[in-house]
N, C-alpha and C positions, 0 to 999 in steps of 0.2 A: 802708289807712289811713296817713296821713302821720305820721311821728314828731313829737312835740310839742317836741322839743329840736333845736337846730341840731347840725350835725356836730361842731363844737368842743365844745359842751356835752355831747353824748352821749359823745364820746371822753374828756372829763374825768371823767364819771361812771363809765364803764367802767374807767378806769385805777385807780380807788380800790378795786376789787374784788381781794381778795387770796386767794391759794391757800393760804397758811400764815399762822398767827397772826391769824386773823380774830377778831372779837369773840366769836362763838359758840364757836370753838375755845378761846379763852382762858378763857371761862366754864367750859367742860367741864374743862379742865386744873385750874383752881382747885378745882372740885368734887371731882374724882378725888383730887387731892393732899390735900384736906381730909379725905377718907375714909381717908387713911393709905396709899394705894397709890402706888408709885413706878413710873415708866415711862420709856421712851425715845421720842423724837420722830421721826417721818418716816423710818423705817428704809428706806434706799434699796434694799437687796437683797431686800425683800419686795414681792410684787405690789401695785401701787396705793399704795405708800409710806404705810401706815396712819398716821393722826394720832397715836395712842398705841399703844405696843407694850409688852407685859408678857412678856418673854422666859421667865422662870421658870414662868409660868402658861401659856405657849404660847397667848396670847390677844392680840387686837388690837381697837381701837375706832376706827371711822371717825366723824368729825363731818361730817354731810352737811347742806348748805344745802338747804332744801325746794325752792327754785326751780331751782337748778343740777342737782340730782340727782333731780328729779321725784318728790317725796313724794306718793304716790297718795292722793287724797282730801283733801289739805291745801290750805287757802285761799292759802297762800304759794307754792304751786306753779302758780299760774295762768300762762297763756301771755301774752306781750306782745301788744298789738293791732296792731303794725306788723311787717313782715318775717316773717310767720307761717311761711312755708316754711323760711326760714333757721333760725328758733328751734326749730321742731319737729324738724328734722334734727339740729341741734347738741345739743339736750337729750336726744333719744333716743340719740344716740351716747354721751353721758355715762352714761346709764342702762345701756346695754349694756356699756360698759367697766367700770362698777361691778360688775355681775353677773359678768363674766369674772374680775375680780380676786378677788372673794369666793370664787368656785368654785376658783380656783387656790390660794388660802390654805387652804381646806377640804381640798383634795387633799394639801397639804403638812402637814396635821395641826394647823392653827391653828384656834382658836375665834374667830369673828368676831361683833362687835356693831356695829350702826349706831345712832348717836344722831342724831336729827333736830333741826334748828334749833328747830322749834316745841315740841319736848319740853322745852327748857330753861326754858320758862315755868313748869314745875312741878318745881323742883329736888328736892323730897322724893321724887317718883316716879322721877326720873332716878337719884337716889342709890340707891334700892331696886333698880332694874334693874341698875345697875353692880355693886352688892354681890352680887346673886344671880349675875351673870355671872362675876365674878372669884372668888367664894367658893362654888362650886356645891355643896360638900359640908358647908359650915359649918352646924351646927344640925340636920343630918339624923341620924336614928338609924341605926346600922349593923345 
């Protein structure tokens, strides 16, 4: 199938996609900060340069876009209609790289949480997930 956009239009659209400070990432940061947690951004010496790093808790959070990171079963993760061979390979490579980074972090003793773009539609649920992840023993009886 032929692309519905010209090369120039496609190039312009793709150039707007950011790796850092995307709208979903900024929403996640505001939410986490509002919960009272403080973090570091994109720590370069950790595998995958996690979006949010909580050094004292030895925890990291990745903000994954459903399309780019292949959120299984999500309607936002659909494949484009054109250049299918290119996109399947590119997106699968992204997914494999994510798995590798997560495994490396686990082996280094870090706790890893992935927040998916589509989850941000329910900020109450995301807040609960983050609080449980960052405060695993809070409220539990000893």
